[in-house]
C-alpha positions as CSV (number, residue, x, y, z in Angstrom):
1,M,18.6,110.2,99.7
2,F,20.7,112.7,100.7
3,N,21.9,111.0,104.1
4,K,22.7,107.8,101.8
5,I,24.9,109.8,99.9
6,K,26.8,112.0,102.7
7,K,27.2,108.0,104.4
8,R,28.5,106.6,101.1
9,N,31.2,109.5,101.0
10,D,32.0,109.2,104.6
11,H,33.0,105.6,104.1
12,R,35.0,106.4,101.4
13,K,37.1,108.9,103.2
14,I,37.4,106.5,105.9
15,F,38.9,103.8,103.5
16,F,41.4,106.3,102.0
17,D,42.6,107.6,105.5
18,R,43.2,104.0,106.2
19,E,45.0,103.4,102.9
20,F,47.0,106.5,103.4
21,E,48.0,105.6,106.9
22,S,48.9,102.2,106.0
23,F,51.2,103.6,103.1
24,F,52.9,105.9,105.7
25,R,53.4,103.4,107.9
26,F,54.9,101.0,105.2
27,I,57.5,104.1,104.1
28,N,58.4,104.8,108.1
29,K,59.2,100.8,108.4
30,Y,63.0,100.0,108.6
31,S,62.9,97.3,106.0
32,T,61.3,99.6,103.8
33,R,64.2,102.1,104.0
34,Q,66.7,99.4,103.9
35,F,65.2,98.3,100.8
36,A,65.5,101.6,99.6
37,V,68.9,102.0,100.4
38,M,70.3,98.9,98.9
39,A,68.2,99.3,96.1
40,V,70.0,102.3,95.5
41,I,73.2,100.5,96.3
42,V,72.5,97.6,93.7
43,A,71.5,100.1,90.9
44,T,74.5,102.2,91.3
45,A,77.0,99.5,91.9
46,V,75.5,97.6,88.8
47,I,75.6,100.8,86.4
48,C,79.1,101.9,87.8
49,T,80.3,98.3,87.0
50,F,79.2,98.3,83.5
51,E,80.2,101.8,82.6
52,G,83.8,100.8,84.4
53,F,84.4,97.7,82.1
54,E,83.1,100.1,78.8
55,Y,85.6,102.6,79.7
56,I,88.4,100.3,80.6
57,Y,87.5,98.2,77.4
58,R,87.3,101.4,75.5
59,Q,90.6,102.7,76.6
60,S,92.1,99.2,75.9
61,V,91.2,99.3,72.5
62,I,92.2,102.7,71.8
63,T,95.5,102.0,73.5
64,R,96.0,99.1,70.9
65,Q,94.9,100.9,68.0
66,T,97.3,103.9,68.9
67,A,100.3,101.2,69.1
68,V,98.9,99.7,65.8
69,I,98.8,103.0,63.8
70,Q,102.3,104.3,65.2
71,N,103.8,100.9,63.9
72,E,102.3,101.5,60.5
73,A,103.5,105.3,60.1
74,V,106.9,103.6,61.3
75,L,106.9,101.3,58.4
76,I,105.6,103.8,55.9
77,A,108.0,106.5,56.9
78,A,110.8,103.8,56.1
79,E,110.0,103.5,52.9
80,Y,111.2,107.1,51.7
81,S,114.7,106.0,53.4
82,N,115.1,104.1,49.6
83,Y,114.9,107.9,48.1
84,E,117.1,111.1,48.2
85,S,114.0,113.6,48.3
86,L,110.1,113.5,48.4
87,E,110.3,114.4,44.6
88,A,112.4,111.2,44.1
89,A,109.9,109.2,46.0
90,E,107.0,110.6,44.4
91,N,108.8,109.8,40.8
92,N,108.7,106.4,41.8
93,D,105.1,106.1,42.6
94,M,105.3,106.4,46.1
95,N,102.1,108.4,46.2
96,S,100.2,105.8,44.2
97,R,101.4,103.3,46.7
98,L,100.4,105.5,49.8
99,S,96.8,105.5,48.4
100,S,96.8,102.1,47.8
101,Y,97.8,101.4,51.0
102,S,95.5,104.1,52.7
103,A,92.5,102.3,50.6
104,L,93.4,99.1,51.9
105,N,93.8,99.6,55.9
106,Q,91.3,102.8,56.0
107,I,94.0,105.1,57.3
108,R,94.6,108.7,55.9
109,I,98.2,109.6,55.3
110,R,99.7,113.0,54.9
111,I,103.1,114.0,54.1
112,V,104.1,117.5,55.1
113,N,107.2,119.0,54.1
114,L,109.8,121.0,55.5
115,N,107.5,124.3,54.7
116,Y,104.9,122.7,56.8
117,V,102.9,122.3,53.8
118,V,100.9,118.9,53.0
119,S,102.6,117.6,49.8
120,V,100.5,114.3,50.1
121,D,97.0,113.9,51.1
122,T,95.3,110.2,50.7
123,Y,92.2,111.8,51.1
124,S,92.8,114.6,49.1
125,I,91.6,116.9,51.6
126,D,94.8,119.1,52.9
127,T,96.9,118.8,49.4
128,N,99.0,121.9,49.0
129,K,97.5,123.4,52.4
130,T,99.7,124.8,55.5
131,I,98.9,122.2,58.3
132,L,98.7,123.9,62.2
133,N,99.0,120.4,64.0
134,P,100.9,120.6,67.6
135,R,101.8,117.1,67.1
136,V,103.6,118.0,63.5
137,F,105.6,120.7,65.3
138,D,106.6,118.7,68.3
139,I,108.3,116.3,65.5
140,F,109.9,119.3,63.5
141,S,111.4,120.1,66.8
142,N,112.6,117.2,68.2
143,H,112.4,114.6,65.9
144,K,110.3,112.1,68.3
145,N,107.5,110.0,67.1
146,S,104.1,111.0,68.6
147,S,100.7,109.7,68.8
148,G,97.2,109.6,70.5
149,Y,93.6,110.1,70.5
150,D,91.9,113.2,69.8
151,K,88.6,113.4,71.5
152,K,87.1,116.4,69.7
153,T,87.9,114.7,66.1
154,G,87.2,111.1,67.3
155,N,90.3,110.0,65.2
156,I,93.6,108.2,66.5
157,Q,96.7,110.0,65.1
158,A,100.5,108.8,64.8
159,A,103.0,111.5,63.5
160,V,106.7,110.2,62.8
161,P,109.6,111.9,61.1
162,V,110.8,110.8,57.7
163,Y,114.3,110.9,56.5
164,N,116.0,110.2,53.1
165,D,118.6,107.7,52.1
166,S,121.3,109.5,54.0
167,G,119.5,109.9,57.1
168,K,118.8,113.4,56.8
169,F,115.2,114.8,58.0
170,I,112.9,115.7,55.0
171,A,109.4,115.4,56.1
172,V,106.8,114.2,59.2
173,L,104.4,111.6,58.1
174,V,100.9,111.9,59.9
175,A,98.6,108.7,59.8
176,D,94.8,109.0,61.1
177,L,92.8,106.1,62.0
178,D,89.0,107.3,61.5
179,Y,87.4,105.8,64.7
180,T,83.9,106.7,63.9
181,E,83.3,103.1,63.2
182,I,84.5,101.7,66.4
183,D,82.2,104.5,68.2
184,A,79.4,102.8,66.2
185,M,80.2,99.3,67.7
186,F,80.5,100.9,71.0
187,H,77.1,102.4,70.7
188,D,75.7,99.1,69.9
189,V,77.3,97.1,72.7
190,N,76.2,100.2,75.1
191,S,72.7,99.4,73.9
192,Q,72.8,95.8,74.7
193,N,74.5,96.5,77.8
194,N,71.7,98.9,79.1
195,N,69.2,96.0,78.4
196,I,71.2,93.5,80.6
197,K,71.6,96.3,83.2
198,L,67.9,96.6,83.6
199,V,67.4,93.0,84.0
200,I,70.1,92.2,86.6
201,I,68.8,95.5,88.4
202,T,65.4,94.1,88.5
203,I,66.3,90.6,89.4
204,C,68.5,92.2,92.3
205,L,65.6,94.0,93.7
206,A,63.4,90.9,93.7
207,L,66.2,89.1,95.4
208,L,66.5,92.1,98.1
209,I,63.0,91.8,98.8
210,V,63.0,88.5,99.6
211,G,66.3,88.2,101.5
212,I,65.3,91.4,103.4
213,Y,62.0,89.9,104.6
214,F,63.9,86.8,105.8
215,L,66.8,88.8,107.3
216,N,65.0,91.2,109.4
217,R,63.2,88.6,111.7
218,P,66.3,87.6,113.8
219,V,68.2,90.8,113.1
220,K,65.6,92.5,115.3
221,R,66.2,90.0,117.7
222,V,69.6,90.7,118.0
223,L,69.2,94.4,117.9
224,D,66.8,93.8,120.9
225,I,69.2,92.2,123.1
226,V,72.0,94.7,121.9
227,S,70.0,97.6,123.1
228,N,69.2,95.9,126.6
229,V,72.7,95.6,127.1
230,S,73.7,99.2,125.9
231,A,71.1,99.9,128.3
232,G,72.9,98.1,131.2
233,H,72.0,94.8,131.1
234,T,75.3,93.4,130.7
235,D,74.6,89.9,131.8
236,E,72.4,89.6,128.4
237,R,73.5,86.9,125.9
238,I,72.7,86.9,122.2
239,P,71.3,82.9,121.8
240,V,73.5,81.3,119.5
241,R,70.7,80.1,116.7
242,S,69.3,81.2,113.4
243,Y,71.6,81.0,110.3
244,T,75.3,81.3,109.8
245,E,76.2,85.1,109.9
246,I,73.8,85.7,113.3
247,R,75.4,82.7,114.8
248,E,78.7,84.4,114.2
249,I,77.5,87.6,115.5
250,A,76.1,86.2,118.5
251,D,79.5,84.3,119.0
252,D,81.7,87.5,118.6
253,F,79.5,89.7,120.5
254,N,78.9,87.2,123.1
255,N,82.8,86.5,123.4
256,I,83.3,90.4,123.8
257,M,81.2,90.7,126.7
258,D,82.9,88.1,128.3
259,R,86.3,89.3,127.9
260,A,85.1,92.7,128.4
261,N,86.3,93.1,132.3
262,E,89.7,91.2,131.1
263,T,89.9,93.9,128.4
264,D,89.9,96.8,130.9
265,Q,92.0,95.3,133.6
266,S,94.5,95.1,130.3
267,R,94.4,98.8,129.1
268,A,94.7,99.8,132.6
269,E,97.9,97.9,133.3
270,F,99.5,98.4,129.5
271,V,101.7,101.4,130.3
272,S,103.7,99.7,132.5
273,N,103.8,96.4,130.7
274,V,105.4,97.8,127.5
275,S,108.5,99.3,129.5
276,H,109.8,95.7,129.2
277,E,110.3,95.8,125.3
278,L,111.6,99.4,125.5
279,K,114.0,99.0,128.5
280,T,115.7,96.1,126.7
281,P,117.6,98.1,124.0
282,I,118.4,100.9,126.7
283,T,119.9,98.6,129.1
284,S,122.3,97.2,126.2
285,I,123.1,100.7,125.5
286,K,123.8,101.8,128.8
287,V,126.1,98.4,129.4
288,L,127.8,99.3,126.3
289,A,128.6,103.0,127.3
290,E,129.3,102.1,130.9
291,S,131.8,100.1,129.6
292,L,133.4,102.7,127.4
293,N,133.7,104.7,130.7
294,T,135.0,102.4,132.9
295,Q,138.1,101.5,130.5
296,E,141.2,103.6,129.9
297,N,143.0,104.2,126.8
298,V,140.5,102.2,125.2
299,P,141.6,101.5,121.1
300,I,139.9,103.5,118.5
301,E,138.6,100.0,116.8
302,V,137.1,99.0,120.0
303,Y,135.5,102.2,120.4
304,Q,134.0,102.6,117.0
305,E,132.8,98.7,117.5
306,F,131.0,99.9,120.8
307,M,129.4,102.6,119.1
308,Q,128.4,100.9,116.2
309,D,126.4,98.5,118.3
310,I,125.1,101.3,120.5
311,V,123.8,102.7,116.9
312,S,122.2,99.5,116.2
313,E,120.5,99.3,119.6
314,I,118.8,102.8,119.0
315,D,117.8,101.3,115.4
316,R,116.3,98.3,117.4
317,E,114.8,100.7,120.1
318,S,112.9,102.5,117.1
319,K,111.7,99.3,115.4
320,I,110.1,98.0,118.8
321,I,108.4,101.2,119.7
322,E,106.7,101.0,116.1
323,D,105.8,97.8,116.9
324,L,104.1,98.9,120.0
325,L,102.3,101.4,118.7
326,T,101.0,99.1,116.1
327,L,99.9,96.8,119.0
328,V,98.0,100.0,121.2
329,R,96.5,101.1,118.1
330,M,95.0,97.5,116.9
331,D,94.4,94.5,119.3
332,K,95.7,91.5,117.4
333,S,97.5,93.3,114.7
334,V,100.0,91.8,112.7
335,A,102.9,93.9,111.8
336,T,104.2,93.7,108.2
337,L,107.2,91.4,107.7
338,N,110.3,92.7,105.6
339,V,111.8,89.2,104.4
340,T,115.0,88.7,103.2
341,S,117.6,85.9,103.1
342,V,119.7,85.9,106.4
343,N,122.5,84.0,107.5
344,M,121.2,82.5,111.0
345,N,124.7,81.5,112.0
346,D,125.9,85.2,111.9
347,L,122.4,86.7,112.9
348,L,122.9,84.7,116.5
349,E,126.3,85.6,117.1
350,M,125.9,89.2,116.6
351,T,122.5,89.0,119.0
352,L,124.3,87.1,121.5
353,K,127.2,89.6,121.2
354,R,125.0,92.2,122.2
355,V,123.6,90.7,125.0
356,K,126.9,89.2,126.6
357,P,127.7,92.2,129.0
358,L,124.0,91.3,130.3
359,A,125.5,87.7,131.2
360,Q,128.7,88.8,132.4
361,K,127.4,91.3,135.0
362,K,125.5,88.0,136.3
363,N,128.6,85.6,135.8
364,I,126.7,83.7,133.5
365,E,128.1,81.5,130.7
366,L,126.7,82.1,127.3
367,L,127.2,79.4,124.6
368,F,126.4,79.0,120.9
369,E,126.7,75.8,119.0
370,S,125.8,75.7,115.6
371,F,125.7,72.5,113.5
372,R,125.5,73.5,110.1
373,P,125.3,76.8,108.1
374,V,121.8,78.1,107.7
375,V,120.2,80.5,105.5
376,A,116.4,81.3,106.2
377,Q,113.9,83.8,104.5
378,I,113.2,85.7,107.7
379,D,112.6,89.4,108.9
380,E,115.9,90.0,110.5
381,V,114.8,92.9,112.8
382,K,111.8,90.4,114.2
383,M,113.8,87.3,114.4
384,T,116.5,89.5,116.4
385,Q,113.8,90.9,118.6
386,V,112.8,87.1,119.2
387,I,116.1,85.7,120.2
388,S,117.1,88.7,122.3
389,N,113.9,88.5,124.5
390,L,114.2,84.5,124.5
391,V,118.0,84.8,125.7
392,E,117.7,87.8,128.0
393,N,114.5,86.3,130.0
394,S,117.3,83.2,130.0
395,I,119.3,85.3,132.0
396,K,117.3,87.5,133.8
397,Y,115.7,84.5,135.8
398,N,118.8,82.5,136.1
399,V,121.1,81.8,138.9
400,E,124.7,83.2,139.9
401,D,127.0,81.5,138.1
402,G,124.4,79.6,135.6
403,W,125.1,79.0,132.3
404,V,122.5,79.8,128.9
405,H,123.0,77.5,125.8
406,V,121.8,78.1,122.7
407,S,121.7,76.0,119.4
408,L,121.1,76.4,115.9
409,N,120.1,73.2,113.5
410,A,118.3,72.6,110.4
411,D,116.8,70.0,108.2
412,Y,115.8,70.5,104.6
413,Q,112.5,72.3,105.5
414,Y,112.9,74.0,108.8
415,F,115.5,75.3,111.2
416,Y,115.5,75.2,114.7
417,I,116.6,77.3,117.6
418,R,117.0,76.1,121.2
419,V,117.4,78.1,124.2
420,E,118.2,76.3,127.3
421,D,119.0,77.8,130.7
422,S,120.0,76.7,134.3
423,G,117.4,78.9,135.5
424,I,114.5,79.0,138.4
425,G,112.0,77.5,136.0
426,I,108.3,78.0,135.4
427,P,105.9,76.4,137.6
428,E,103.5,73.9,135.7
429,E,100.2,75.4,136.2
430,S,101.8,78.6,134.5
431,I,103.3,76.9,131.3
432,N,100.2,77.4,129.0
433,K,99.8,80.4,130.1
434,I,103.3,82.3,129.4
435,F,102.6,83.4,125.8
436,E,99.6,85.0,127.1
437,R,99.6,89.3,126.8
438,F,100.7,90.7,129.9
439,Y,100.8,87.3,131.7
440,R,103.7,87.2,134.6
441,V,104.5,84.5,136.5
442,D,106.0,86.4,139.7
443,K,105.1,89.7,139.3
444,A,107.3,91.2,142.3
445,R,110.3,89.1,140.4
446,S,109.5,90.5,137.1
447,R,109.3,94.4,138.3
448,E,112.7,93.8,139.7
449,T,113.9,92.3,136.3
450,G,112.1,94.5,134.2
451,G,109.6,92.2,132.7
452,T,106.1,92.8,132.0
453,G,104.7,89.8,130.3
454,L,104.5,91.1,127.1
455,G,107.9,89.8,125.8
456,L,106.7,86.4,125.3
457,A,103.4,87.3,123.8
458,I,105.3,89.3,121.4
459,V,107.8,86.3,120.5
460,R,104.7,84.0,119.9
461,N,103.1,86.2,117.6
462,I,106.4,86.7,115.7
463,I,107.2,83.3,115.4
464,L,103.2,82.6,114.1
465,M,103.9,85.2,111.4
466,H,107.1,83.2,109.7
467,H,104.7,80.2,110.0
468,G,106.6,78.7,112.8
469,T,105.9,76.9,116.3
470,I,107.4,77.5,119.5
471,K,107.4,74.7,122.6
472,V,108.6,75.5,126.1
473,H,109.5,72.6,128.6
474,S,110.5,73.5,132.3
475,E,110.9,72.5,135.6
476,E,111.4,74.5,138.7
477,N,114.7,75.0,140.1
478,I,116.2,72.9,137.3
479,G,115.7,75.1,133.9
480,T,113.6,76.3,131.3
481,T,114.1,75.2,127.2
482,F,112.4,77.1,124.4
483,T,112.1,75.3,120.8
484,M,111.6,76.9,117.7
485,R,110.9,75.7,114.4
486,I,110.6,77.9,111.9
487,P,110.6,77.1,107.9
488,L,113.7,78.0,105.9
489,N,111.6,79.4,103.0
490,Y,108.9,82.1,103.9
491,V,105.3,81.6,102.0
492,E,102.8,84.2,102.5
493,N,99.1,83.1,103.5
494,Q,100.4,79.6,104.4
495,Q,97.6,77.4,106.0
């Protein structure tokens, strides 16, 4: 008998040990912890959302009621402008009219005379009592309307100055709206909202259980592959299967791994590549300064004009540095456009004027042809950067005694800028690559001219930011033509 009881107890102990072990395994599972975290997030989000909406709604009601009570107070105070004094108003049944208005609209009205004594109280609570109210004191000192919600009393109060028929300040009118009924209404709404919160949280938790169950299986496979890659197996890739989100993760992860070597090489060359954009304004400043130094008896007007051009180039340098720093911090980032209406004819003339000294050094003829006046919505600084890059490239990669032709045209929807040169041209196999970042057709020649392969990439990004397009046609030893098409009117988030 004793052995049977002991054996039965042993079986119970084994059963409970297994149950506890199973329970702790369940608690330590990632999916369980994931569910717990998501459950807390969902419950917190639902509660905070409801509380936020309730608070906003409550504040909007208080704001509206405050405006209403202040308007009512102003209208009531205006009634006294028909009388010489408070006594004259009382003799003409003003007090009875105030009482009727107060009862009809459930608004308590008090009149405070110049001695800070309540001469009229439609609730008959403070009649003939001295009032101690900061809002009333403020009106006695500045004669300006005042209103607000008193959290302690739960009342919305408005106080306005009262003037007699000659415009003399004779009293302060205080109007109070009892907020108790509105508070009761909010209490009922809150009770209903609590029930809705409970139902929504329950439904969300049930959906979480189902969702996490199905989500964890493909996620676990992804995590295993990522773990293998982090361990050094960089040749592994995530199979592009499962539902949409996992496919997107797989595509992005695989693309990142495929481009890892290219990214490393680009970062290693970045310091030398950015010099292309930084040297361009400095070169223009140097040319302008040398022009001043080499000329004798320079007129003050010319001197001022050159100095203004130098200041403009310094400003441009600052803008370029800012964009390049953005490029360093975020890959494929898009700088913010400062869009204004700009006269494109003037912009092109000013830009070509700045680069003219560079063309003169190589005896290159710089021509500008405008078919019609054009005003467009663009970022002037960035568009100037585009035009300068293209024209300077046409000068740098041109032949001695060559030419650069810039033209401007427009239709009802777009404006077109064409930059054509008689330069060395671009090999056919390189045309599709010239807008890639850090790509250079001839690295040795690019270094001699200051090129790094960054300029055209920036040009293309800026044009895309304006929802425009750029095309290139080139033949070796004949020349290159860049054609830009940009909308006259800029529209954000254009698809």
